[in-house]
Structure formats: structure tokens, C-alpha cells
C-alpha positions in Angstrom: 173.2 101.1 -39.2 174.6 104.6 -40.0 176.5 104.7 -43.3 177.9 108.1 -43.9 180.8 110.0 -45.4 182.5 112.6 -43.3 185.0 115.3 -44.2 187.5 115.9 -41.4 190.3 118.5 -41.2 193.0 116.5 -39.6 195.3 118.5 -37.3 199.1 118.3 -37.3 200.5 115.7 -34.9 197.6 113.2 -35.2 197.7 110.1 -37.4 195.0 109.3 -39.9 194.0 106.2 -37.9 193.7 108.4 -34.8 190.9 110.3 -36.7 189.3 107.0 -37.5 189.3 106.0 -33.9 187.7 109.2 -32.9 184.8 108.8 -35.4 184.5 105.1 -34.5 184.1 106.0 -30.8 181.7 108.9 -31.3 179.4 106.9 -33.6 179.7 103.5 -31.9 180.5 101.9 -35.3 183.3 99.4 -35.8 183.5 99.5 -39.6 185.2 102.9 -40.2 188.0 103.7 -42.6 189.7 106.7 -44.3 190.3 107.4 -48.0 193.9 108.3 -48.2 196.5 108.5 -45.5 198.0 111.8 -44.2 201.2 111.5 -42.3 201.2 112.8 -38.7 203.1 115.9 -39.6 200.6 116.8 -42.3 197.2 118.4 -41.9 194.1 118.8 -44.0 191.3 117.0 -45.7 190.6 113.4 -44.7 187.6 111.6 -46.1 186.2 109.1 -43.5 183.7 106.4 -44.3 181.5 104.9 -41.5 179.5 101.8 -42.0 180.0 98.9 -44.4 177.9 100.5 -47.2 180.3 103.5 -47.1 183.7 101.7 -46.5 183.1 99.4 -49.5 183.4 102.6 -51.7 186.7 103.8 -50.2 188.7 103.0 -53.3 186.4 105.3 -55.3 186.9 108.2 -52.9 190.7 107.7 -53.1 190.8 107.9 -56.9 190.4 111.6 -57.5 193.0 114.3 -58.0 194.6 115.7 -54.8 195.8 119.3 -54.1 198.3 120.1 -51.5 200.1 123.2 -50.1 203.6 122.3 -49.0 206.4 124.2 -47.4 209.8 123.1 -48.7 213.1 123.9 -47.0 215.8 123.9 -49.6 219.3 122.8 -48.9 218.4 120.3 -46.1 217.8 116.6 -46.5 216.3 114.1 -44.0 215.8 110.4 -44.0 212.1 110.7 -44.4 211.9 113.9 -46.6 209.9 115.5 -43.8 210.5 116.8 -40.2 210.0 113.3 -38.6 213.3 112.1 -40.0 217.0 112.7 -39.1 218.9 115.3 -41.0 221.3 113.7 -43.4 222.8 116.7 -45.2 223.0 120.5 -45.3 223.9 122.3 -48.5 224.4 125.8 -49.8 221.3 127.3 -51.4 222.2 129.4 -54.5 220.5 132.7 -55.2 217.3 131.9 -57.0 215.2 134.3 -59.0 211.5 133.7 -59.7 212.1 132.9 -63.3 214.5 130.1 -62.4 212.0 128.7 -59.9 209.0 128.8 -62.2 210.9 127.2 -65.1 212.2 124.5 -62.9 208.8 123.7 -61.4 207.3 123.5 -64.9 209.6 120.6 -65.6 207.8 118.5 -63.1 204.4 118.9 -64.6 203.1 115.9 -66.5 203.3 112.1 -66.3 206.4 110.6 -64.7 207.7 107.7 -62.7 208.1 108.1 -59.0 209.4 105.5 -56.5 207.9 105.4 -53.0 210.3 106.6 -50.2 211.7 104.1 -47.8 209.7 105.6 -45.0 206.2 105.0 -46.5 203.2 102.8 -46.2 203.9 101.1 -49.5 204.0 97.4 -48.9 206.8 94.8 -49.3 205.9 91.2 -48.5 202.8 92.4 -46.7 204.5 94.9 -44.5 204.9 98.7 -45.0 208.3 99.9 -46.0 208.7 102.0 -42.9 208.6 98.7 -40.9 211.9 97.7 -42.6 213.4 101.2 -42.7 213.1 101.6 -38.9 215.3 98.5 -38.6 217.8 100.0 -41.0 216.7 98.0 -44.0 216.0 100.2 -46.9 214.0 98.6 -49.7 213.8 100.1 -53.2 210.5 99.6 -54.9 209.8 99.9 -58.6 208.7 103.4 -59.5 205.1 103.8 -60.5 203.5 106.3 -63.0 202.0 109.4 -61.4 200.9 112.7 -62.9 201.5 116.3 -61.7 198.6 118.4 -63.2 199.7 121.7 -61.8 202.6 123.0 -59.7 203.5 126.6 -58.8 205.4 128.6 -56.2 203.1 130.6 -53.9 206.0 132.4 -52.3 209.8 132.0 -51.7 211.5 133.4 -48.6 214.9 131.7 -48.7 215.4 128.9 -47.8 211.6 128.2 -47.5 209.5 127.8 -50.6 205.7 127.4 -50.4 204.2 125.4 -53.3 200.8 124.2 -54.4 200.6 121.0 -56.3 197.7 119.2 -57.9 198.5 115.5 -58.5 197.2 112.0 -59.1 196.6 109.4 -56.4 199.9 107.8 -55.3 202.0 110.9 -55.6 204.5 111.4 -52.7 204.8 115.2 -52.3 207.8 114.5 -50.0 209.7 112.9 -52.8 208.6 115.8 -55.2 209.9 118.3 -52.7 213.3 116.5 -52.5 213.5 116.3 -56.3 212.7 120.0 -56.6 215.6 120.8 -54.2 218.0 118.8 -56.3 216.8 120.4 -59.6 217.3 123.9 -58.2 220.9 123.0 -57.3 220.3 123.0 -53.6 221.5 119.4 -53.0 218.0 118.4 -51.9 215.1 119.6 -49.7 212.5 118.3 -47.3 208.9 119.3 -46.4 208.5 121.2 -43.2 204.7 121.3 -43.6 202.1 119.7 -45.8 198.3 120.4 -46.0 195.8 118.6 -48.3 193.2 121.1 -49.4 191.3 119.1 -52.1 190.6 115.4 -52.7 188.4 114.7 -55.7 185.4 117.0 -55.6 185.8 117.6 -51.8 187.5 120.7 -50.3 188.9 121.2 -46.8 186.9 124.3 -46.4 183.9 122.0 -46.0 185.6 119.8 -43.5 185.0 119.6 -39.7 187.8 120.7 -37.4 188.4 118.1 -34.7 188.1 120.7 -32.0 184.4 121.3 -32.9 183.7 117.6 -32.1 184.7 118.0 -28.5 182.1 118.4 -25.7 178.5 117.3 -25.4 177.5 118.7 -28.8 180.2 117.0 -30.7 178.3 113.9 -31.7 175.4 115.9 -33.0 177.7 118.2 -35.0 179.3 115.2 -36.5 176.1 113.5 -37.4 174.7 116.6 -39.0 177.8 117.0 -41.2 177.6 113.5 -42.6 176.9 112.9 -46.2 174.9 109.9 -47.4 176.9 107.4 -49.4 174.7 108.1 -52.5 175.1 111.9 -52.2 178.9 111.5 -51.8 179.2 109.2 -54.8 177.1 111.5 -57.0 179.7 114.2 -56.5 182.5 112.0 -57.9 183.5 112.2 -61.6 181.3 110.0 -63.7 184.1 107.4 -64.3 184.2 106.7 -60.6 180.5 106.2 -60.1 179.3 102.6 -59.9 175.6 101.9 -59.4 175.2 100.2 -56.0 174.2 96.6 -55.8 170.4 96.1 -55.3 169.7 93.6 -52.5 
């Protein structure tokens, strides 16, 4: 049975599980999973494991640092902190100079506590929070420690701010964007776009675009791009490497 690790550049509008279904169908393998969900509105690097020898290491592939590029619209809040939610507020955005922006972003660097948003896959009694939120039931979960390793503004064209953030596993960039909007005196903010560029040692520049997998040559392209489990594990930081069991 094939056991490979694939780097996929997920397009906007598709769920992470939709990408899993595509790979499952193309390879004819039932045991396929991804290492870290991307919301449908987001794009970028998705690590997909195919075959039981690969899927049993998903936790290791999820453990590394992540880098995202996000577009934040200041002065607007939504129920989900992204474009999939309903607008809940509009606020005046003050004049912001680069020094104010940079000093504010610097405050978010480091270890901190962050609670998952109501519309998220975080579980409560075995069901994701979004299951309850869609019924109007909003459950507050205990905040967990995360770490922001780097955060900077790429450009600011009011009211849109493009940021790049490198963070630990479990960080909700949507929540970070909303908090940045509040800290800048804008009443809040939401993400209009989000793209994951790095996960652990893997980069989106090395990922396959889904479009290239269409057509008769798609399966061959996919198979040639697959990494063996051992090769993928060797690229992880040493603390994430576990010697595979010997049968």
C-alpha cells in the first residue's frame, strides 16, 4: 500500500476535507488525512498523509511552527472573525502611522493565552463549537497558551492591513486579527484573506496546486510529488522525530 506525504496548495473556497477526498479518490486509498485544518476562506499549505504508516504520524506534522499571511480589515467585526460570518459592527478607523502599527503589533509577540472562537473546530462534549454556534449557542472555552514568534505589517492601505505572523500550533489568526483591531483603537477587525505559507519545515512554494492534478496526467503528477514517510519525518525538528516501530 502507498504511504506518502503530499504538500497541497489548497485553494480558496474548498474545505480541507475536500482536499482529502480528492487525494483519496485519485490514489484509491481510504486512509487519508490532513495535518492541520484550513478554513474554506483560507488558502495555502496543507500537508496530506496517505496510507496508515503516514496517517499515524499526523500529530508530528501538526506540531511545527506555522507562518501565515493575512489581510485584516480594521473597523469591521463579524461573528466568525472572517468573511464567512455576519457583520456585527462597524467602527471609525483612526489615522494610524507606521510607528503606532509596529509598536502595537510588537505587543502581541510572545507567549499568551488565547481562547478558541465560537465558530471553530475546537470540541465541546465531542462536537465542534461551530455545531453549537450555528444553533445560536455560544460556548466559551478555557484559553490555551500559544506563542507568536514573529508578527509584522507588510503593508497598510486603510482600512486593510496585510500582516505576516509566525506562530505555534493552535493559534487562531482570526482571533489575533480581531485583537489587533481592538488594540489599534478600531473597535475590532476581521480577516478578509488568510494564506498559510509554512508549516514546520515545509513551504507552500513546494506544494502542488490542485489545478495541476486535473486531467489524465494528474495521478502521475501527484504520485511523483509524494514524499516517503521516512523522508518527511527526517525533515522535522529532532524533537518531533520518533523512530518507527519495527515489525
